[in-house]
N, C-alpha and C positions, 0 to 999 in steps of 0.2 A: 502893375504886375498882377494884382488880384483880379483886375478887370479882364486881363488876357487869359487867365486861367479859367474864368467863368465862361468866356466866349468859346474857348477850346473845348471845354466840357460839354457845352450846349451843342457844338458841332459834332462831337463824337456821339452824343445821344441821338441826334437827328440821323446821322449816317447809319448807326446800328439799328435805329428804329425802322429804317427802310427795309433792312434785311429781315427784321422780325415780322413785319406786317405785309410783306410782299405776297404775291400769289403763290399758293402752295398746291401742288398736284396731289389730289387725294389718291389713296391706294386703290388699286383695281380689285373689285369684288368679283370672284368667279362664281357662276351659277351652273347648277347641274340638274339633270332630271333622271327619273327612274326609267330604265329601259329593260324591263324584265321579260317582255314579250318580243321575240325576234321578228324582224320585218318579213322574213320569208314565211313565217307562220300565218301572217295576216292574209296571205293570198290563198290559203287552203280552203277547199269547198267541202261542205257537209253532204253526206248522201241524202237522197230523197226520202228514205225511210226513217229519218230522225224522229225522236220522240215528239209528241204533240204538246208536251207540258211546257209552260212558260215560267221562268224563274225571274223574280224581281230582286235586284241587288240594291240595298240601301247604301247611302253614302257612308264610307268608312269614317268612324269617329276615332279621334286620337286624344289620349289623356295628356294633360299638361306635363312637361313643357313641349311635348312632341307635336302639338297643334300649331306649330310655327314653321317658318322656312329655315330656322337655324339648324345647324348640324352639330349634334351633341355628342360629347365624349366624357368619359369618367376616368380619373387616375387614382381614385381612392373611394373608400366607403362613404356614402352619402354626399359625394362631391360630383357636381355636373357642371361642365363648361361647354362652350361652343367655339367652333373655328370662326375667327373674326373676319377673314377674307374669303370665306367659302360658304355658300348657302344654296338651298334648293330653289329652282326657278319658280315653283309654286308649292303649295302645301303637300307634304308627303301623303297625307290621307286622301287628297283629291287624285293624285297620280296613282295611288294604290287602288282606288275605286275603279279607275279606268282599266288598270292592268287586270284586275279580277274579272271584270266584265268581258274583256277581250279573251282572256285565257279560257273561261268557261264557255263562251260562245264557240271558240275554236275546238272545244272538246266534243262538240256535236251531241252532247247529252240532252240538251233541251232544244225545243223548236225555236225558242226565242229567249234572249236574255235582255232584260230591260232595267233601266235605272229607276230610282225612287220617284222621279218626277213624271215618268211615263204612265199615263192613265190606261190601264188594261187589266184584264182578268188574269192574274198570275196565281197559280196554285201554291207556289212556295215563295218564301222571302228569305234572303240571306243577309245576315247582319255581321259586321266585323268591327272590332274595337282594338286599336293599337294601344297597348299599355307599356311597351318598351321598344325603343328604336334608337339605340346608341352604340357607340364604340367604347369598349373597355380596354384601357391601356395599362399594361403592367410592365414597366421598364421598356425593354426592346421588343416586347411581344404585345399583340392585341387581337381582339376578336370583335366582330360586329354581332350584336345580339338583338333579336326581334321577337316580340311576343304579341300574339293576336288572339283574342277571344272571339270565337265564331259560333253563331247559332243558325240553324235551319228551322224556319217557322212555317206552320201551316197557315196560310192567309185567311182561310175560311173560319177556322176555329181560334186563330191567334195563339195556338199552343206550340211550344217548342218541340220539334220532332227529335232533334239531337243537338248536342253542343260539343265543342272541343276547344282546348287551348293549345295553340301551336307555338312551340318554343324553338327558335332557330338560332344557331350560333355558327359563325363562319370565321376561320382564322384570317387575319388581314395584317397589313403593315401598319405600324403606329404612326399614321400620317393622314392628311386630308384625302390623298389619293386612295389610301387603304380604306378609308371610311366609305368613299364612293363605290369602290369595287365591292366592298363587303355588303353594302346596302342593296346593290343590284343582285348580288349572288343570293343574299338572304331572301329577298322578295321572290326570286325565281324558284328557290327551294320551297318556300311557303306555298306558292301557287301549285307546285307539283303535289305537295302533301294535301292541299285543299281539294284538288281534283280527285285524288285517290279516296279521300274521306267522303266526298259527295257520292262517289260511285258505290 
């Protein structure tokens, strides 16, 4: 009798073990990108009498924890979480650098807009640092908040010509989709304010 119980228990363990250690399908992670510059804008042409000045744009820097592909949100003071199954396709700072370069180039304010790696004689240098890039959730309401510290520098003297802190807040849905929509809207708004500030 005892032997039969032991055999049965072993069989139950083996059968249940197969279920426990079988192949498990991992959850799908969704990736997104910033698309603050419209595709139809990229086909625009600048007039021939555009300024002869060259602007150098350094790579955007991001404070921790925003220097990662995680999508951060906050539901309380001093609390920061990230969406587990949603993330950026690349670093937001890298995508923002490209968006800034494209938007300023399309403004036709400068003869050329180059990145930090491009060796050329640029009269001015633009630096940007992201210190806030997250969704704030308060029950059934939310906003996407973005803060960027910007400086325009004279490359010859290395002196700051002017600086500004851009604070952008956009109402969004308290969800991953709301986060994505809010981030793109906030970046587009920031780019508009940046152009106005440069002019």
